[in-house]
RODO-2510 file (C-alpha; in nm, 4 decimals, decimal comma):
residues 91
     n   res          X          Y          Z
     1     m    10,5902     7,9587    10,5326
     2     k    10,7115     8,3098    10,6123
     3     q    10,8393     8,3535    10,9692
     4     q    10,6567     8,6110    11,1853
     5     s    10,8794     8,8966    11,2986
     6     i    10,8555     8,9868    11,6666
     7     t    10,8788     9,3573    11,5794
     8     s    10,5650     9,3428    11,3667
     9     l    10,3478     9,2037    11,6462
    10     p    10,1244     9,4479    11,8349
    11     a    10,2032     9,5350    12,1957
    12     s    10,0635     9,3071    12,4632
    13     p     9,7489     9,4280    12,6436
    14     e     9,9450     9,4811    12,9648
    15     v    10,2045     9,7037    12,7961
    16     e     9,9357     9,8960    12,6093
    17     r     9,7334     9,9507    12,9286
    18     r    10,0446    10,0669    13,1158
    19     n    10,1322    10,3174    12,8412
    20     r     9,7769    10,4565    12,8431
    21     m     9,7835    10,4902    13,2225
    22     i    10,1137    10,6798    13,2071
    23     k     9,9789    10,9234    12,9452
    24     y     9,6612    10,9812    13,1444
    25     s     9,8502    11,0284    13,4715
    26     i    10,0814    11,2866    13,3161
    27     a     9,7862    11,4821    13,1774
    28     m     9,6085    11,4740    13,5150
    29     g     9,9297    11,5875    13,6844
    30     v     9,9431    11,8887    13,4520
    31     r     9,5774    11,9561    13,5372
    32     v     9,6547    11,9597    13,9095
    33     i     9,9398    12,2029    13,8430
    34     c     9,6977    12,4265    13,6494
    35     i     9,4506    12,4220    13,9395
    36     v     9,7209    12,5127    14,1913
    37     l     9,8574    12,7885    13,9662
    38     m     9,5089    12,9415    13,9447
    39     l     9,5541    13,0401    14,3110
    40     f     9,8681    13,2431    14,2396
    41     v     9,8425    13,3944    13,8894
    42     q     9,6356    13,6823    13,7521
    43     g     9,5213    13,8157    13,4153
    44     w     9,5597    13,6013    13,1061
    45     w     9,7579    13,3398    13,2927
    46     l     9,4518    13,2753    13,5074
    47     v     9,2444    13,2132    13,1949
    48     v     9,5114    12,9819    13,0503
    49     c     9,5303    12,7800    13,3723
    50     a     9,1493    12,7627    13,3955
    51     l     9,1225    12,6375    13,0367
    52     g     9,3905    12,3793    13,1085
    53     a     9,2064    12,2597    13,4187
    54     i     8,8747    12,2397    13,2328
    55     l     8,9841    12,0951    12,8960
    56     l     9,2648    11,8596    12,9981
    57     p     9,0405    11,5751    13,1247
    58     y     8,8709    11,5447    12,7853
    59     f     9,1958    11,5480    12,5896
    60     a     9,3615    11,3130    12,8388
    61     v     9,0937    11,0498    12,7803
    62     v     9,1087    11,0912    12,4025
    63     v     9,4889    11,0708    12,3907
    64     a     9,5041    10,7794    12,6347
    65     n     9,2570    10,5747    12,4306
    66     v     9,4388    10,6123    12,0993
    67     k     9,5833    10,2764    12,0070
    68     i     9,9317    10,3033    11,8611
    69     s    10,0589    10,0034    11,6728
    70     p    10,3616     9,9537    11,4517
    71     p    10,3061    10,0289    11,0815
    72     a    10,3387     9,6636    10,9797
    73     a    10,1295     9,5193    11,2602
    74     q     9,9719     9,2421    11,0560
    75     v     9,9938     8,9075    11,2266
    76     l    10,0430     8,6185    10,9904
    77     r     9,7748     8,3569    11,0281
    78     p     9,8507     7,9913    10,9690
    79     g     9,6939     7,8206    10,6706
    80     g     9,3959     7,5870    10,6835
    81     v     9,4022     7,2624    10,8749
    82     e     9,4699     6,9573    10,6621
    83     l     9,3469     6,6182    10,7691
    84     y     9,5588     6,3157    10,6898
    85     r     9,4291     5,9638    10,6911
    86     g     9,6351     5,6804    10,8234
    87     n     9,7865     5,4180    10,5955
    88     d     9,4697     5,2092    10,5298
    89     e     9,5925     4,9773    10,2544
    90     v     9,3818     4,6687    10,1934
    91     k     9,5877     4,3512    10,1379
***
């Protein structure tokens, strides 16, 4: 039977959740920066910051929910279960 490689296994749910939370938090941090900058900038920069503050929540959710797995993330399944009978010889 072929041995399963640890590098081909998908990330654990805890690690995956943590990575998604980090991505989302970074995007929301950029959004807060855009909102604060809207108080100080004028002209086209105001429009850019407003678009960032409005559109970033949508893209943050989409990017955070993308599941990234290694290219060879197939987990090998064991074969079928075989039943063995005891040694029932009749003498």
